[in-house]
C-alpha positions in Angstrom: -8.5 -32.6 -4.2 -8.0 -30.4 -1.0 -8.4 -32.9 1.7 -8.3 -32.3 5.1 -7.2 -36.3 6.1 -6.6 -39.5 4.8 -10.5 -40.4 5.8 -12.1 -37.5 5.3 -15.6 -38.3 3.8 -16.9 -36.8 0.8 -18.7 -33.4 1.4 -17.4 -32.5 4.9 -14.8 -29.8 3.5 -15.7 -26.2 5.5 -15.1 -22.9 4.1 -12.1 -23.4 2.2 -12.7 -26.6 0.7 -16.0 -25.0 -0.5 -13.8 -22.6 -2.2 -11.5 -24.8 -3.2 -14.4 -26.6 -5.4 -15.8 -23.4 -6.7 -12.3 -22.3 -8.0 -11.5 -25.9 -9.8 -14.7 -26.6 -11.0 -14.8 -23.8 -14.0 -11.3 -24.1 -14.3 -11.7 -27.9 -14.8 -14.9 -27.1 -16.8 -12.9 -24.8 -19.3 -9.9 -27.1 -19.8 -12.2 -29.7 -20.7 -14.1 -27.9 -23.3 -10.5 -26.4 -24.5 -9.0 -30.4 -25.1 -12.7 -31.1 -26.5 -12.2 -28.3 -29.2 -8.8 -29.3 -29.9 -9.5 -33.0 -30.9 -11.9 -31.5 -33.2 -9.7 -28.7 -34.5 -8.3 -28.5 -37.8 -4.6 -29.8 -37.6 -2.3 -28.0 -39.4 0.0 -30.0 -41.7 3.7 -30.4 -41.5 4.7 -28.0 -44.1 2.2 -25.2 -43.1 3.5 -25.9 -39.1 7.2 -25.6 -40.2 6.8 -22.3 -42.3 4.9 -20.9 -39.3 7.8 -21.5 -36.9 10.4 -20.1 -39.4 8.7 -17.0 -40.4 10.3 -15.5 -37.5 13.6 -16.1 -36.3 13.8 -16.2 -32.1 14.7 -13.1 -30.4 13.7 -10.6 -33.2 10.5 -9.7 -32.8 9.8 -6.7 -29.9 12.6 -7.5 -27.4 12.6 -5.7 -24.8 15.7 -4.2 -22.9 17.2 -7.1 -20.6 18.7 -7.2 -17.5 22.0 -9.2 -16.4 19.6 -11.5 -14.4 16.2 -12.5 -15.6 13.5 -11.6 -13.1 16.2 -9.3 -11.3 13.0 -7.9 -9.9 9.6 -9.0 -9.4 7.8 -8.4 -13.1 4.7 -5.9 -13.2 2.1 -6.0 -15.4 -2.2 -7.7 -16.3 -3.3 -11.2 -16.5 -6.2 -12.6 -18.5 -7.4 -14.9 -16.1 -9.3 -13.3 -13.3 -11.6 -11.9 -15.9 -12.0 -15.0 -17.9 -12.5 -17.0 -14.2 -15.7 -14.5 -13.3 -19.2 -15.0 -13.6 -19.7 -11.1 -13.7 -21.8 -9.9 -16.7 -19.7 -9.4 -19.5 -16.9 -11.8 -18.6 -15.8 -15.3 -18.0 -14.2 -17.5 -20.9 -15.6 -15.9 -24.0 -14.5 -12.8 -23.3 -10.4 -13.8 -24.1 -10.1 -12.6 -27.6 -7.0 -10.6 -29.5 -9.3 -7.3 -29.1 -9.9 -7.6 -25.4 -5.9 -8.3 -25.2 -5.1 -5.7 -27.0 -7.4 -3.2 -25.4 -5.8 -4.2 -22.1 -2.3 -3.8 -23.3 -3.1 -0.2 -24.6 -4.5 0.8 -21.1 -1.5 -0.5 -19.6 0.9 1.6 -21.6 -1.6 4.5 -21.2 -2.0 4.3 -17.5 0.6 1.9 -15.8 4.0 1.3 -17.8 5.5 4.6 -16.4 5.0 2.9 -13.2 7.1 0.1 -14.3 4.0 -2.5 -15.5 5.3 -4.2 -19.0 4.0 -7.7 -19.1 0.7 -8.4 -20.9 0.2 -12.4 -20.2 -2.8 -14.4 -22.0 -4.1 -17.3 -19.6 -5.5 -20.4 -20.3 -7.8 -20.6 -23.2 -5.7 -19.1 -26.4 -5.1 -22.6 -27.6 -7.8 -25.0 -29.2 -5.7 -27.3 -31.1 -2.0 -28.3 -32.1 -0.2 -28.4 -35.8 1.4 -31.5 -37.4 4.0 -31.7 -35.4 2.0 -31.5 -31.7 2.7 -27.8 -30.9 -0.1 -25.4 -29.5 -1.6 -23.2 -32.4 -4.1 -20.6 -31.9 -7.8 -20.3 -31.3 -8.4 -18.7 -34.7 -11.8 -17.9 -33.6 -10.3 -15.8 -30.7 -6.9 -14.8 -32.6 -7.7 -14.9 -36.2 -4.5 -13.2 -36.6 -2.5 -15.9 -34.4 -0.4 -14.9 -31.3 2.4 -13.3 -33.1 0.4 -10.3 -34.5 -1.1 -10.0 -30.7 2.7 -9.7 -29.5 3.1 -7.1 -32.0 0.9 -5.0 -30.8 1.8 -5.6 -27.4 5.6 -4.8 -28.2 4.8 -1.7 -30.3 3.4 -0.5 -26.9 6.8 -1.0 -25.6 5.2 -4.3 -23.2 6.4 -7.4 -23.4 4.0 -10.7 -23.9 3.6 -14.0 -21.9 1.3 -17.3 -23.0 0.1 -19.7 -21.1 0.5 -23.5 -21.1 -0.2 -26.7 -18.8 2.2 -29.0 -18.0 2.4 -32.4 -19.7 1.4 -34.0 -23.3 -2.2 -32.7 -24.0 -3.9 -36.5 -25.1 -5.2 -34.3 -28.7 -1.4 -33.2 -29.0 -0.6 -36.8 -28.4 -2.8 -38.3 -31.4 -2.4 -42.0 -32.1 1.1 -41.8 -31.1 2.7 -41.2 -34.3 2.8 -37.3 -34.6 6.3 -36.5 -35.5 8.5 -33.8 -33.6 9.6 -31.0 -35.1 12.9 -31.2 -35.4 13.9 -34.3 -34.3 13.7 -36.7 -37.0 12.8 -40.4 -36.3 10.6 -39.0 -32.7 7.2 -39.2 -32.5 4.5 -38.5 -29.6 4.5 -42.4 -28.6 8.1 -42.0 -27.8 8.2 -38.7 -25.3 5.6 -40.2 -23.1 5.1 -43.8 -20.7 3.9 -46.4 -22.3 0.6 -46.9 -20.0 -0.1 -43.1 -21.0 -0.5 -42.2 -17.2 -2.2 -38.7 -16.4 -0.2 -35.9 -15.0 -1.0 -32.2 -13.8 -3.5 -30.8 -11.4 -6.3 -31.7 -13.4 -5.2 -34.9 -14.8 -5.4 -34.1 -18.2 -2.5 -34.9 -19.7 -0.1 -37.8 -20.3 3.2 -37.3 -18.2 6.2 -37.4 -20.3 8.9 -39.3 -20.3 12.6 -37.1 -20.5 14.4 -40.4 -19.9 13.9 -40.5 -23.7 16.0 -37.4 -25.6 12.5 -37.0 -28.1 10.8 -35.7 -24.8 13.6 -32.8 -24.6 13.3 -32.3 -28.2 9.2 -31.7 -28.2 9.9 -29.2 -25.5 12.5 -27.6 -27.5 10.2 -26.9 -30.2 7.1 -25.4 -28.7 10.2 -23.0 -26.9 11.1 -21.9 -30.1 7.5 -21.7 -31.4 6.9 -19.5 -28.8 10.3 -17.4 -29.2 8.8 -17.1 -32.7 6.0 -15.4 -31.8 7.8 -12.9 -29.6 6.2 -14.7 -26.1 8.5 -13.2 -23.4 6.9 -14.8 -20.5 5.6 -18.2 -20.0 3.1 -19.9 -17.6 3.3 -23.2 -17.0 0.3 -24.4 -14.6 -0.9 -27.9 -13.1 2.9 -28.4 -11.6 3.6 -31.1 -9.3 4.6 -31.9 -6.8 2.2 -29.5 -6.1 -1.4 -28.5 -7.0 -2.7 -31.1 -4.6 -0.9 -33.7 -6.5 2.1 -35.6 -5.6 2.7 -38.8 -6.5 5.4 -40.5 -9.0 3.0 -39.5 -11.9 3.0 -35.9 -10.6 6.3 -35.3 -10.2 6.8 -32.6 -13.0 10.5 -31.2 -11.8 11.8 -33.2 -15.2 9.3 -31.1 -17.2 10.1 -27.8 -15.3 13.8 -28.6 -15.7 13.0 -29.5 -19.7 11.1 -26.2 -20.1 14.4 -24.0 -18.3 17.1 -25.4 -20.9 14.2 -24.8 -23.8 13.7 -21.2 -22.6 17.3 -20.7 -22.4 18.3 -22.2 -25.9 15.9 -19.7 -28.1 18.3 -17.0 -27.2 15.4 -15.1 -26.0 15.1 -13.8 -22.1 11.7 -15.5 -21.5 10.3 -15.7 -17.8 9.4 -19.0 -16.6 6.3 -19.0 -13.8 5.3 -22.4 -12.3 1.6 -22.7 -10.8 -0.5 -23.3 -9.3 0.3 -24.6 -5.7 3.5 -25.6 -5.7 5.1 -27.9 -2.9 7.6 -26.1 -0.8 9.2 -29.6 -0.1 10.6 -28.7 -3.5 11.6 -25.2 -3.4 15.2 -26.0 -4.6 14.2 -27.3 -7.8 11.7 -24.4 -8.3 14.9 -22.2 -7.6 17.1 -23.7 -9.9 14.7 -24.3 -13.1 12.0 -21.3 -12.9 11.7 -17.2 -11.9 8.8 -17.8 -9.6 6.2 -20.2 -8.3 2.8 -19.8 -7.2 2.3 -20.3 -3.4 -1.1 -21.0 -3.2 -4.1 -21.9 -5.2 -5.7 -19.1 -7.7 -7.2 -15.8 -5.5 -10.2 -15.6 -7.7 -13.5 -17.1 -6.0 -15.4 -18.0 -9.3 -18.4 -16.2 -8.3 -19.7 -13.1 -9.4 -16.4 -10.5 -8.6 -13.1 -11.5 -9.2 -12.1 -12.7 -5.7 -13.4 -12.0 -2.1 -11.7 -11.5 1.4 -12.2 -15.1 2.5 -12.0 -16.5 -1.4 -9.2 -16.1 -1.0 -7.3 -13.2 -0.1 -7.1 -13.5 3.1 -4.8 -17.3 3.0 -2.4 -15.4 1.2 -1.0 -13.8 4.8 -0.6 -17.4 6.0 0.7 -19.2 2.9 3.3 -17.3 2.4 5.1 -17.2 5.7 7.0 -20.7 4.6 8.6 -19.2 1.3 9.8 -15.8 2.6 13.5 -17.1 2.7 13.3 -18.6 -0.8 12.9 -15.5 -2.6 15.1 -13.2 -4.1 16.5 -12.4 -7.4 15.7 -14.4 -10.8 12.6 -16.4 -8.7 9.8 -14.8 -7.0 7.1 -15.9 -4.4 4.1 -15.5 -6.5 0.8 -14.5 -4.9 -1.4 -14.6 -7.6 -3.2 -11.4 -9.6 -3.7 -8.8 -7.3 -7.3 -7.5 -8.1 -7.7 -4.2 -6.6 -8.5 -1.8 -9.6 -12.3 -1.5 -9.7 -14.4 -2.2 -6.6 -17.1 -2.9 -8.0 -15.7 -5.9 -9.9 -12.6 -6.6 -7.2 -14.9 -8.1 -4.9 -13.3 -6.2 -1.7 -13.9 -3.0 0.0 -11.2 -0.3 -0.1 -9.9 -1.0 3.3 -9.4 -4.9 2.0 -8.1 -3.5 -1.6 -5.2 -1.2 0.5 -4.5 -4.4 2.2 -3.9 -6.6 -0.4 -1.7 -4.6 -2.0 0.3 -3.7 0.9 1.1 -7.5 1.5 1.6 -7.6 -2.3 4.4 -4.8 -1.9 5.9 -5.9 0.9 6.6 -9.7 0.0 8.0 -8.6 -3.3 5.5 -10.3 -4.8 4.9 -10.0 -8.8 2.4 -7.2 -9.1 0.1 -8.3 -12.2 -3.6 -7.0 -12.0 -6.3 -8.9 -13.3 -8.6 -6.2 -13.3 -10.6 -4.9 -16.6 -8.9 -1.4 -16.9 -11.8 0.3 -18.9 -13.3 -0.1 -15.1 -10.3 1.2 -13.0 -11.7 3.7 -10.8 -9.6 6.7 -9.1 -8.9 4.6 -5.9 -7.8 1.3 -7.5 -5.4 3.6 -10.0 -3.8 5.4 -6.8 -3.0 1.8 -5.2 -1.6 0.5 -8.7 0.3 3.8 -9.2 1.7 4.4 -5.6 5.2 4.8 -6.6 6.9 4.6 -3.1 4.6 1.6 -2.3 5.9 0.1 -5.6 9.3 0.8 -4.7 9.1 -1.5 -1.6 8.2 -4.2 -3.8 10.7 -3.6 -6.4 13.3 -3.6 -3.8 13.0 -7.2 -3.2 13.3 -7.7 0.3 10.6 -9.6 1.6 8.8 -9.0 4.9 7.9 -11.3 7.7 5.9 -11.1 10.7 6.9 -10.7 13.8 4.0 -12.8 14.8 0.9 -14.5 13.9 -0.2 -15.8 17.5 -3.4 -13.1 16.8 -5.1 -11.5 13.6 -3.3 -8.1 14.9 -0.1 -8.4 13.0 3.3 -6.3 12.2 5.6 -7.5 9.4 8.8 -5.9 8.4 12.0 -5.9 6.7 15.3 -4.4 7.3 16.6 -2.0 4.4 20.5 -1.6 4.0 20.6 2.3 4.9 19.1 1.1 8.1 15.4 2.1 8.0 12.7 -0.4 8.5 9.5 -1.2 5.9 6.8 -1.7 8.7 3.6 -2.8 7.7 0.6 -3.1 10.5 -2.6 -5.6 9.8 -5.4 -6.0 11.2 -6.9 -9.6 9.5 -9.9 -9.7 12.3 -13.4 -8.9 11.7 -13.7 -6.0 14.1 -11.7 -2.6 14.7 -8.9 -3.5 16.6 -5.5 -1.4 17.5 -2.3 -3.0 16.1 1.5 -2.2 17.4 4.8 -2.3 16.5 6.8 -2.7 19.3 10.3 -1.3 18.5 12.0 -3.7 20.8 10.9 -6.5 18.1 12.4 -4.3 15.5 15.6 -3.9 17.1 14.9 0.2 17.6 16.1 1.3 21.3 15.2 5.3 20.5 12.8 7.5 18.7 12.6 6.5 14.7 11.1 9.0 12.0 7.6 7.7 10.3 6.5 8.0 7.0 3.5 6.6 5.8 4.1 5.3 2.1 0.2 5.2 1.2 -0.5 8.8 1.6 3.2 10.4 1.2 3.4 12.2 4.5 6.2 12.5 7.3 4.4 11.7 10.5 6.9 12.9 12.9 8.6 10.6 15.2 7.7 7.7 17.3 9.8 6.4 20.5 9.3 2.6 21.6 6.2 1.7 19.5 3.7 3.0 17.0 0.2 1.7 17.2 -2.3 2.3 14.9 -6.3 1.8 15.2 -7.5 -0.1 12.1 -10.9 -1.4 11.0 -11.5 -5.0 9.9 -9.0 -6.3 7.3 -7.2 -2.8 7.6 -3.4 -1.8 7.4 -1.0 0.6 7.2 2.7 1.2 5.4 5.2 2.9 6.6 8.9 3.8 6.9 10.9 3.9 10.0 14.1 5.6 10.3 16.1 5.2 13.6 19.2 7.3 14.0 22.2 5.0 13.4 26.1 5.3 14.0 26.1 3.2 10.5 29.0 1.2 11.7 27.4 -1.3 14.2 25.8 -4.7 13.6 22.0 -4.2 13.6 20.6 -5.9 17.0 19.5 -9.8 15.8 15.7 -9.7 15.5 13.5 -12.7 15.7 15.0 -14.5 18.7 13.1 -17.8 19.1 13.2 -21.1 20.6 13.3 -23.9 17.9 13.8 -27.2 20.7 14.0 -27.5 24.6 15.8 -30.7 26.7 16.1 -30.9 30.5 19.9 -29.3 30.2 19.8 -27.5 26.8 17.5 -25.0 24.7 17.8 -24.5 21.2 17.7 -20.8 20.2 17.6 -19.1 16.2 17.5 -16.1 15.0 17.0 -13.8 11.7 20.9 -12.8 10.3 21.9 -9.6 11.4 22.8 -6.7 9.2 25.1 -3.5 9.6 22.8 -0.5 9.9 23.9 1.2 7.0 25.5 -1.5 4.5 27.4 1.1 2.7 29.6 2.1 5.6 29.8 -0.8 8.3 31.7 -4.2 8.4 29.7 -7.4 7.6 28.6 -9.3 10.9 31.0 -12.0 11.5 29.0 -13.9 14.7 27.0 -13.4 17.8 27.1 -13.8 21.6 24.3 -15.7 23.3 23.5 -14.8 26.8 21.5 -16.6 29.4 20.4 -14.7 32.3 23.3 -12.2 31.8 25.8 -15.1 31.7 27.8 -15.3 28.3 26.7 -19.3 27.2 27.7 -19.6 23.3 29.7 -17.7 20.5 28.3 -18.9 17.4 29.1 -17.4 13.6 26.2 -18.9 12.6 22.1 -18.0 13.0 21.5 -20.5 15.8 22.9 -22.3 19.2 22.2 -25.1 21.5 23.1 -23.7 24.9 24.1 -26.7 26.7 24.4 -27.2 30.8 21.3 -25.7 31.6 19.3 -26.7 34.7 16.2 -28.5 34.4 12.9 -27.0 35.3 14.3 -23.7 35.4 13.6 -20.4 33.8 16.1 -18.5 31.6 16.0 -15.1 29.9 17.9 -15.3 26.4 19.2 -12.2 24.3 21.9 -12.3 21.8 24.0 -9.8 20.6 25.3 -9.4 16.9 29.3 -8.5 16.4 31.1 -7.6 13.4 34.8 -7.8 11.5 35.5 -4.1 12.9 34.9 -5.0 16.5 31.6 -3.2 16.8 28.3 -5.0 18.8 24.6 -4.1 18.3 22.6 -3.9 21.4 20.9 -6.9 22.9 18.0 -8.4 21.0 14.7 -8.2 22.7 14.6 -10.5 25.6 13.4 -14.3 25.0 12.3 -16.2 28.6 12.0 -19.8 28.3 11.5 -22.7 31.2 13.3 -25.9 30.3 11.4 -29.3 31.1 11.8 -31.4 34.2 14.8 -33.8 34.7 13.1 -36.4 32.8 13.5 -34.3 29.4 10.5 -33.2 27.2 7.3 -35.7 26.9 5.6 -36.6 24.0 1.8 -37.1 23.8 0.1 -39.1 20.7 -2.9 -37.4 19.5 -4.6 -40.3 19.4 -4.2 -41.5 22.7 -7.2 -43.1 24.2 -7.2 -40.1 26.9 -7.6 -37.6 25.2 -10.9 -35.8 24.3 -12.0 -35.7 20.8 -15.3 -33.4 20.0 -17.1 -32.3 16.9 -16.2 -35.1 14.5 -12.7 -35.1 15.1 -11.5 -38.8 15.2 -8.5 -41.1 14.8 -7.1 -42.1 11.7 -4.9 -43.9 10.0 -1.1 -42.2 9.0 1.8 -44.4 7.6 4.5 -41.7 8.6 2.9 -40.6 11.9 4.2 -41.4 15.2 2.5 -45.0 16.3 0.7 -44.9 12.8 -2.2 -42.9 13.8 -3.1 -39.1 13.7 -6.3 -37.1 14.8 -8.2 -35.6 12.0 -11.1 -33.9 11.4 -9.9 -30.7 13.4 -11.9 -27.6 13.0 -15.3 -25.9 13.0 -16.9 -28.0 15.7 -14.1 -30.6 16.0 -11.7 -30.2 18.6 -9.0 -31.9 20.2 -8.2 -31.6 24.2 -5.3 -33.2 25.4 -3.8 -32.9 29.1 0.1 -32.4 29.7 2.1 -32.1 33.0 4.8 -29.3 33.9 7.0 -29.6 36.8 6.6 -25.5 37.7 4.5 -22.3 36.3 6.7 -21.2 32.7 6.9 -20.6 29.3 7.8 -23.9 27.5 8.6 -25.0 24.0 5.8 -27.1 22.6 6.6 -29.0 19.3 3.6 -29.7 17.1 3.8 -32.9 14.9 0.7 -32.0 12.2 0.1 -33.2 8.8 -1.1 -30.5 6.4 -1.3 -31.1 2.9 -2.5 -27.6 1.8 -1.0 -24.6 1.4 -1.4 -23.7 4.7 -3.5 -23.8 7.9 -4.2 -22.6 11.3 -4.2 -24.0 14.8 -5.9 -22.4 17.4 -4.2 -23.6 20.8 -5.8 -23.2 24.0 -3.5 -23.2 27.4 -3.9 -21.9 30.7 -6.7 -19.8 29.4 -5.1 -18.2 26.7 -5.3 -18.8 23.2 -3.2 -18.4 20.2 -2.9 -18.7 16.3 -0.4 -21.1 14.7 0.2 -21.1 11.5 1.4 -24.4 9.8 2.9 -24.8 6.4 1.8 -27.1 4.1 3.1 -29.5 1.3 0.3 -29.1 -1.3 0.9 -32.4 -2.7 -1.9 -34.3 -1.2 0.2 -36.4 1.1 -1.4 -36.9 4.0 0.8 -39.4 5.7 3.8 -37.6 6.0 4.3 -35.2 9.3 6.1 -32.1 9.8 6.8 -30.3 12.8 6.5 -26.4 14.6 7.8 -25.4 17.7 5.9 -22.4 19.7 5.9 -21.3 23.4 3.2 -22.1 25.3 2.4 -20.9 29.3 1.8 -23.7 31.3 1.1 -24.2 35.0 2.5 -26.5 37.6 0.8 -29.6 37.5 -1.8 -31.1 34.9 -2.8 -28.6 32.3 -5.6 -29.0 30.0 -4.3 -28.0 26.0 -7.5 -27.6 23.3 -6.6 -27.6 19.3 -9.2 -26.5 16.8 -10.0 -23.8 14.5 -13.6 -22.4 14.6 -14.2 -21.2 11.1 -11.9 -23.5 9.2 -10.4 -27.3 9.0 -7.3 -27.3 10.9 -4.5 -29.6 10.2 -4.1 -33.2 11.2 -2.1 -33.8 14.5 0.0 -36.6 15.2 1.6 -35.9 18.7 3.0 -33.0 20.8 6.3 -32.9 22.4 6.7 -30.5 25.5 
């Protein structure tokens, strides 16, 4: 379960923790009911199970056209869980059945298929038992003709069919350990789990499988073959760790996902594999290697009388996705969960928020699958889901990044191969506010043509900046197209400091593209300038500038160069101040001279500096620290924090100015392993009082700062 810090008392979680409890409660209850039903469910004989498997060879039923790379683009479709999770009248766990799934498939085919939507994914609740080989079987009360029949209906509409399983071996499938494994003579369920029957997955509802025994892979193979024989095109495996708020050895499910990857490939049927629910970013290389996508946060649903609300938990996606942006690409995508924007009364969002959600999902190239009841689509929701210019942004597969998250007024961007930019403006605050895209942040030096993608309108040209006044939670989505030669490298973007010493500052930036990838030469390197003097010429997107003077102001710019001898315009200037001659100073959060208020308190932390940290920061809990600066200037401050959530925001106040700092988390319940983020902070000469907190939510625990 989600916690603030190692020592946090029960019930002390604020708004985000309450969300988590609401989300997990019904889900756990549904799984518990399913498990209980499975124990009582009739078990097919081995001969019946064998006949069911061999009735339809893998890969012969309803296989749609495939691309060279499975999941070459983010998938689009519909999923059942949002309607199963809500307490809105007429829905909930009893809503799921074959008739409703086929109804939604028919509506996807009629209204959404022509815009690229193709997957119909049945989530938790379709199975309530296991056959004589421990493989899941359909709940016959809900799916009287089995899942193959539903898949046939979906395929007949020219769509693809998906199913759901939880990671690990269900105790009902295990039985007494003597259940045979199909196609693996001599193997039983007793061979495929650890002898102590340790529990795994996010709900601790299954036995952890031991893949050191080849029988375990044989079991996964048998289930994969069963799914393929039904015509399954997509599999979601849920409750996967590290992640899903679990992280110890018993919840390391990477071997499971590796086994599923191998098994699905061996079926001969192209079956996408997505892992859920909140995966640990520490293990992103495994998710990239063995899956086609991963959830970056917990359920978007609120487990309330609507499908979701802005605060529970749509807004969190703007922070949660950031640490994953560079990890997405063809074959594997960042999954933001269902895009429930099709029906105003059911969604739980106003029209402004619905557009903002659709904008974020699109610019992040997230899978676009709605969880709405398509019989209740309103005209505005249908426009959001079928705007082909916006859908093209999603399908282009170039996730956007924020210029800054220091405030709730944010510009997100990505540069396109033709030299244009996709730019989204967001006002995540609670009041109307102007939001500005500064062209210098985007490397645009002259005028740019502006197209509004939601309204399909050309808005003329803008120079220097583009400003829109947006309602609370509002957004706009544009394409900006500046004139360009087509051969010069693009301007390096996102230049920022990563570390500082008395005589050095380290910098990093985003890779520079050519102004037009079809005509320009590849970028081969960069030149770094400090106060107008060239100080480094790296070939990578980072550099450490040495030989600097202590306590001195420097302005840095970066220029890209390409194989054709071309150079870009300079990047936006970055002004930083080096520390004093003694170098940066570390300040422990738990130091006795600091100010703790509102419940913030010192807690043990085995991986932290000094073995301690300060937790319970957020709400009324704040931490105050005093730091010294040799002169007025903007310094790099490294925050060493502990966060086992998907993300948390820390409000940092210094010299009368407050900025938001997004701290990516591990989602693995490890509250003893610090992470770091470096941010610029303006200090005055002498003593400075810094304050850390979050008035609305839990902030990360703090180990120390180095400045």
